[in-house]
Every structure is written in structure tokens, then in C-alpha cells.
C-alpha positions in Angstrom: -21.8 -0.4 4.1 -22.1 1.9 1.2 -21.4 2.0 -1.7 -20.4 4.1 -4.6 -20.2 4.1 -8.3 -17.2 5.2 -10.7 -18.4 5.1 -14.3 -19.1 1.3 -14.3 -17.6 0.2 -11.8 -19.3 -0.3 -8.5 -16.8 0.1 -5.1 -17.9 -1.1 -2.2 -21.0 -3.1 -1.4 -21.4 -6.3 -2.4 -19.0 -5.6 -5.3 -15.3 -7.3 -6.1 -12.9 -5.7 -5.4 -11.2 -3.2 -8.4 -8.0 -2.5 -9.6 -6.5 1.2 -10.1 -3.6 2.5 -11.4 -2.7 6.5 -12.6 -1.0 7.6 -15.5 2.1 9.6 -14.8 2.5 11.5 -17.9 0.4 15.3 -18.5 -3.3 14.7 -19.2 -2.7 17.6 -21.5 -0.7 15.6 -23.9 -4.1 13.7 -24.8 -2.1 11.2 -27.7 0.2 9.7 -24.9 -2.1 10.0 -22.3 -4.8 8.1 -24.3 -2.1 5.7 -25.3 -1.2 4.6 -21.7 -4.8 4.4 -20.2 -5.8 1.9 -23.3 -2.4 -0.1 -22.0 -3.4 -0.2 -18.2 -6.8 -1.6 -19.3 -5.6 -4.0 -21.5 -3.5 -5.2 -18.7 -6.9 -5.2 -16.2 -7.0 -1.7 -14.6 -10.2 -1.1 -14.1 -10.4 2.8 -13.0 -7.4 5.5 -13.9 -6.7 8.4 -11.7 -5.0 11.4 -14.4 -3.2 14.2 -12.3 -4.9 17.7 -13.2 -2.6 20.3 -12.2 -4.0 23.2 -14.9 -7.2 24.6 -15.9 -5.1 23.3 -19.4 -5.0 19.7 -18.1 -8.3 19.9 -16.7 -9.9 20.7 -20.6 -7.9 17.6 -22.3 -10.3 15.4 -20.3 -13.2 15.9 -22.7 -10.7 14.3 -25.4 -9.2 11.7 -23.3 -13.2 11.0 -22.3 -14.0 10.5 -25.8 -11.1 8.1 -26.7 -11.4 5.7 -23.5 -14.0 3.6 -21.9 -12.3 2.8 -18.2 -13.8 5.4 -15.3 -11.8 8.0 -15.1 -10.7 10.0 -11.4 -9.3 13.2 -11.5 -6.5 14.1 -8.9 -6.9 17.6 -7.6 -5.4 19.6 -4.9 -6.4 22.5 -3.5 -8.0 24.6 -6.6 -11.9 24.0 -6.4 -12.1 25.2 -9.8 -10.3 22.4 -12.2 -12.6 20.2 -10.0 -15.5 22.0 -11.4 -13.8 21.8 -14.9 -12.8 18.1 -14.8 -17.0 17.7 -13.7 -18.1 19.7 -16.7 -16.3 17.4 -19.1 -17.5 13.9 -17.7 -15.0 13.0 -15.2 -16.3 10.0 -13.0 -14.9 10.1 -9.9 -12.8 13.0 -8.2 -10.4 13.2 -5.5 -10.0 15.7 -3.5 -9.6 16.8 -0.2 -12.3 19.4 1.2 -10.6 21.3 4.4 -7.8 22.1 1.6 -9.4 24.1 -0.8 -10.3 27.2 0.9 -14.1 28.3 2.1 -16.5 25.9 2.4 -18.7 27.4 -0.1 -16.1 26.1 -2.5 -16.4 22.9 -1.3 -20.3 23.3 -1.2 -19.7 24.2 -5.0 -17.9 21.0 -5.9 -20.4 18.8 -4.3 -23.4 20.6 -5.8 -21.8 19.8 -9.1 -20.6 16.1 -8.1 -23.9 15.5 -6.8 -25.9 16.6 -9.8 -23.8 14.2 -12.1 -23.8 11.5 -9.8 -20.0 12.0 -9.2 -18.7 10.3 -6.1 -15.7 12.1 -4.5 -12.7 10.5 -3.1 -11.0 12.0 0.2 -7.3 11.6 0.3 -5.4 11.2 3.6 -2.1 11.1 3.3 -0.1 10.8 6.7 2.7 13.5 5.3 0.9 16.1 4.7 -1.7 16.8 7.6 -3.8 19.3 9.0 -1.0 21.8 11.3 -1.5 20.9 14.9 -3.9 17.6 14.3 -1.0 15.0 15.1 0.1 16.7 18.4 -3.7 16.6 19.7 -3.7 12.8 19.0 -0.8 12.6 21.3 1.6 11.4 17.9 -0.8 8.5 17.0 -0.3 8.9 13.1 -3.2 6.2 12.6 -5.4 7.9 14.8 -4.6 11.4 13.2 -5.2 10.9 10.0 -8.3 9.0 10.6 -9.6 12.2 12.6 -8.4 13.8 9.2 -10.9 12.1 7.1 -13.3 12.8 9.7 -13.0 16.5 9.4 -13.4 16.1 5.2 -16.0 14.2 5.8 -18.3 17.2 8.0 -17.5 19.2 5.5 -19.4 17.5 2.7 -21.7 16.2 4.8 -22.7 19.7 5.6 -23.1 20.3 2.1 -25.7 17.4 2.0 -23.0 14.8 0.1 -22.4 11.7 1.4 -21.4 9.5 -1.9 -17.0 9.4 -0.6 -14.6 6.9 -0.6 -11.9 7.0 1.7 -8.2 6.3 1.6 -5.5 6.5 4.3 -2.4 6.2 3.0 1.2 6.4 4.5 4.4 5.4 3.2 5.2 3.2 6.3 3.4 -0.1 6.4 2.3 -0.3 9.6 0.8 2.7 10.0 -1.4 2.4 6.7 -2.4 -1.1 8.0 -3.5 0.2 11.2 -5.4 3.7 10.2 -7.3 1.5 7.9 -8.5 -0.4 10.3 -9.9 1.9 12.0 -11.1 4.0 9.8 -12.9 0.9 8.9 -14.1 0.3 12.6 -15.0 4.8 12.3 -16.6 5.0 8.8 -18.9 3.0 6.4 -17.8 4.1 3.0 -15.4 2.5 1.0 -12.2 2.2 1.1 -9.5 2.8 -1.4 -6.2 1.2 0.1 -2.7 1.8 -0.8 0.7 2.0 0.4 1.7 5.6 -0.7 5.6 6.2 -1.8 5.9 2.6 -1.3 9.6 2.7 -3.3 10.9 1.1 -6.5 9.3 -2.1 -8.1 11.3 -4.5 -6.2 10.4 -2.9 -2.3 7.2 -0.9 -3.8 5.3 -4.9 -4.4 6.6 -5.9 -0.9 5.5 -3.2 0.8 2.1 -3.3 -0.9 1.6 -6.5 -1.0 1.9 -6.3 2.9 -0.3 -3.8 3.7 -2.7 -4.2 1.2 -3.1 -7.8 1.3 -3.0 -8.1 5.3 -6.2 -5.5 5.1 -8.1 -7.4 2.1 -7.0 -10.5 4.1 -8.7 -9.4 7.2 -11.9 -8.2 4.5 -11.2 -4.7 4.5 -10.6 -2.6 1.0 -12.6 -2.0 -1.8 -10.8 -0.8 -4.8 -6.5 -0.7 -5.0 -3.5 1.1 -5.7 -0.3 -0.7 -5.8 1.9 2.3 -5.9 5.7 2.0 -7.6 8.4 4.2 -9.2 7.8 2.3 -12.7 5.9 1.9 -15.5 1.8 1.7 -14.5 1.4 -0.9 -16.3 3.4 -3.2 -13.9 1.3 -1.5 -10.8 -1.6 -3.2 -12.3 0.0 -6.6 -12.9 1.1 -6.5 -9.0 -2.3 -6.0 -8.0 -3.9 -8.8 -9.7 -1.7 -11.1 -8.3 -2.0 -9.4 -4.5 -5.9 -10.3 -5.3 -5.1 -13.6 -7.2 -2.8 -14.5 -4.0 -5.8 -14.8 -1.7 -8.6 -16.1 -4.3 -10.3 -12.8 -4.5 -9.1 -11.9 -8.1 -11.6 -13.6 -10.0 -10.7 -16.9 -12.4 -6.9 -17.3 -13.3 -4.4 -19.8 -12.8 -2.1 -20.3 -9.7 1.1 -21.0 -10.8 2.8 -23.0 -7.3 6.8 -24.2 -7.8 9.2 -25.5 -5.3 12.6 -23.2 -4.8 14.9 -26.3 -5.9 17.4 -27.8 -3.9 20.6 -30.5 -4.6 17.5 -33.1 -5.8 16.5 -31.0 -8.9 18.1 -32.5 -11.8 16.3 -30.0 -14.7 16.6 -26.2 -15.3 13.8 -25.4 -13.4 13.7 -22.0 -12.8 13.0 -20.7 -17.0 10.4 -23.7 -17.1 8.6 -22.2 -13.9 8.7 -18.5 -15.2 8.1 -19.5 -19.0 5.0 -21.7 -17.8 4.1 -18.1 -15.4 4.0 -15.6 -17.9 2.3 -18.3 -20.5 -0.5 -18.5 -18.1 -1.0 -15.1 -16.6 -3.9 -14.0 -18.6 -6.0 -16.9 -18.7 -9.2 -16.8 -16.8 -9.7 -20.3 -15.6 -9.1 -21.3 -12.3 -6.6 -23.9 -12.4 -3.9 -24.9 -10.0 -0.5 -25.9 -12.0 1.8 -27.5 -9.9 6.3 -26.7 -11.4 7.9 -29.1 -8.8 11.5 -30.3 -9.1 11.5 -33.6 -8.1 9.6 -37.0 -7.4 10.1 -36.0 -3.6 7.9 -33.3 -3.7 6.2 -33.6 -6.7 2.9 -35.9 -6.8 2.5 -36.1 -3.5 3.2 -32.8 -1.9 1.2 -31.1 -5.3 -1.1 -33.3 -5.8 -4.4 -30.5 -5.2 -3.0 -29.3 -8.7 -5.3 -29.7 -11.5 -2.1 -30.3 -13.6 2.0 -30.6 -12.8 5.2 -31.5 -13.6 7.6 -33.0 -11.6 11.6 -33.5 -12.5 13.7 -36.1 -13.2 16.8 -37.0 -14.6 16.8 -35.0 -18.0 12.6 -35.2 -18.5 9.9 -34.7 -16.0 7.2 -36.6 -14.9 3.1 -35.5 -16.1 0.6 -35.6 -13.3 -3.2 -34.6 -12.6 -4.3 -34.6 -9.2 -1.5 -36.7 -8.4 -1.7 -39.4 -10.0 1.7 -39.6 -13.0 0.1 -39.8 -16.3 3.4 -40.2 -18.1 7.2 -38.6 -19.0 8.0 -36.2 -21.5 11.7 -35.2 -22.0 13.5 -32.0 -20.5 13.2 -29.7 -23.8 9.4 -30.4 -24.3 8.1 -30.2 -20.8 7.1 -26.3 -20.8 5.1 -27.3 -24.2 3.5 -30.5 -23.2 2.8 -28.6 -19.7 1.0 -25.5 -21.8 -0.6 -28.0 -24.2 -2.3 -29.9 -21.3 -3.1 -26.9 -19.2 -5.0 -25.6 -22.7 -7.0 -28.5 -22.8 -8.0 -28.2 -19.5 -9.1 -25.1 -19.5 -11.0 -26.1 -23.1 -12.9 -28.9 -21.5 -14.9 -29.7 -18.1 -12.6 -31.6 -16.4 -10.8 -28.4 -14.0 
């Protein structure tokens, strides 16, 4: 499979899956944009997209680039001149559909400028904005129509002697998204940027994204991802990291497993599990931690955990690899468990 580079981040080939998000403030408000990009990078975002709907926003790219280090993508619709301005000002990647910008000479100009700077172009197919008549010609099969739309855009760039392409096949419908990306992987060799578009607010958006993106990643499909949420974009990054971690493809991290509680639980387990999960969110070590409600499903059921606790009556037992080590009073559980986690992280016992 082909690969491209956006700044210092490789997309495709054998590169790890990268996390993207998008700023939600006007690019021309450079101080706010730069601050948001820094927050996204601190959260683990590796590529940031910014909307470029005007010359003013395109001119802001130079300032933004000078004060940030994460690769930036210019999101452009219809106006090829904005793509040229973004490329001139140091953008690392361009999202534009060459079939939507008018004469092929315009696509040729963007392709030539991008090729001269070594900048990839993402063709972003959206299920809600296909070319007229395409869906009907594909017998109403939206996923197939999306792939055919991508084919048309690719052919334009290829005629312009350009092939550093990334594809996305986004729909707000999860099943359509999964089908389109699977068909795209069978059809093209280009890197794929995964996402469920217009996924919604945080709660439902995360569910839809986890199913859509997660299903594809589990199939080995996808090179870069964005979880689209109607929320602070930092929460997109956090959700993306958790999706990757749940599939063991997000690098070293602490995995916290916990039981759903039942009538046997005699400690206040829910806040304990939440506190431990928050505390280890960014700890870059491969470690499995169990927070269990009782000894029935504690050391035995979670015997593969590196470290864990199982609740008792106003206390908990601490265990390592299924072996009970000692008892802990309930008010000391979080502190004691975190202390043991950090000891393991600093040692060679993991």
C-alpha cells in the first residue's frame, strides 16, 4: 500500500495509525487557533485540520505554522486559489476534491504546487454531497457511489501527474461508512482516513465512531482517524486514543478493566474505578489494572491483570497476577493502587 507524509507524520505503509482532529475557531483568529492546536497536541493529536474558507484564513496559515509543530491540513472546498495560498504558506497537507473546483486546469495547478512542495492531497468523499446522478447510476448503493466518486477525483489527479493521495469515505450512517471503506480498500491502494461524519454529540458520537472506526481498524483497514464530535475537539482526541487502545494498536498504555458491580459489592467501586482511570490515562506503559467489586470476580477472573484490587466489606485486597498481596482499607484504595501502579511502571516487573 502507498504511503504519504504530512509534515513528519507518515500515513499508510507500515506506519502506526495516527490521530487527527480539527480546530473549531476561525483560522484568522490566530491566537485562539494556536492555543487550540497546542491543547490538541498535548492531548495526543498528531495531525490537525483547519478550515480555510477565505483568503484571510489562508493568510493566517503562515503565522499559525510559525508557532505550532504538529502537521496542519488545510480544509478547502471549491476555491482552488485558497489551496494555492495555503501551499505557499507552508501547509503540510490539503483536503480538496479536484472534481469540485472547476476546470481541470485548476486541479492541475493545485497538483503541481502540492507536488513541488511534497504535500499530499486528501480526497474527502462525503455521502451527503455526491455528484448529481451518481447515486442513481449506482443503483442507489451509497457506498458504491462514494467509491465511484473517489475514483473520479483520483483520475483527475492522476491525469495531472499526481498520486500522493489519501482517501476518506465518510457517511453519517455507520453501516454505509463501514461498507464504503471496505470497498475502497479492495479497490484502491491509497491510505485511508477513517471517520463517521456528523456523528453527533459526545455520547452518541463516540458510540457511532467506536463502532464504525473500530470495526474497520479490527479488519486492518485505516491509516489515520478522526472521531467527529459536536464538542471540544480535545474530546475527539481522547476518544480516538481510547478506540486505538481498546484494539491494542495505540502504543503502550495502561488498560483499566473493572466490573459492572452487583449486590455483592460492598465498597463504593464506581468513583474508585473512575479515579484510577483518570489518573493513569496518559501513563505511557503497557500495564493491565483491574478494579473489581468483590473476591468472586476479582483475583480469579482478573488473574491476567498485572495489578488490581477486589472489594471486600469496607476494604479491598490487592493482588498481582491473581495472587493476593495484602488488604487495604476502603479510604486508601485509590492511593495504594496508584502507588503500586507507579512502582510497577518504574520497575522491570511488567
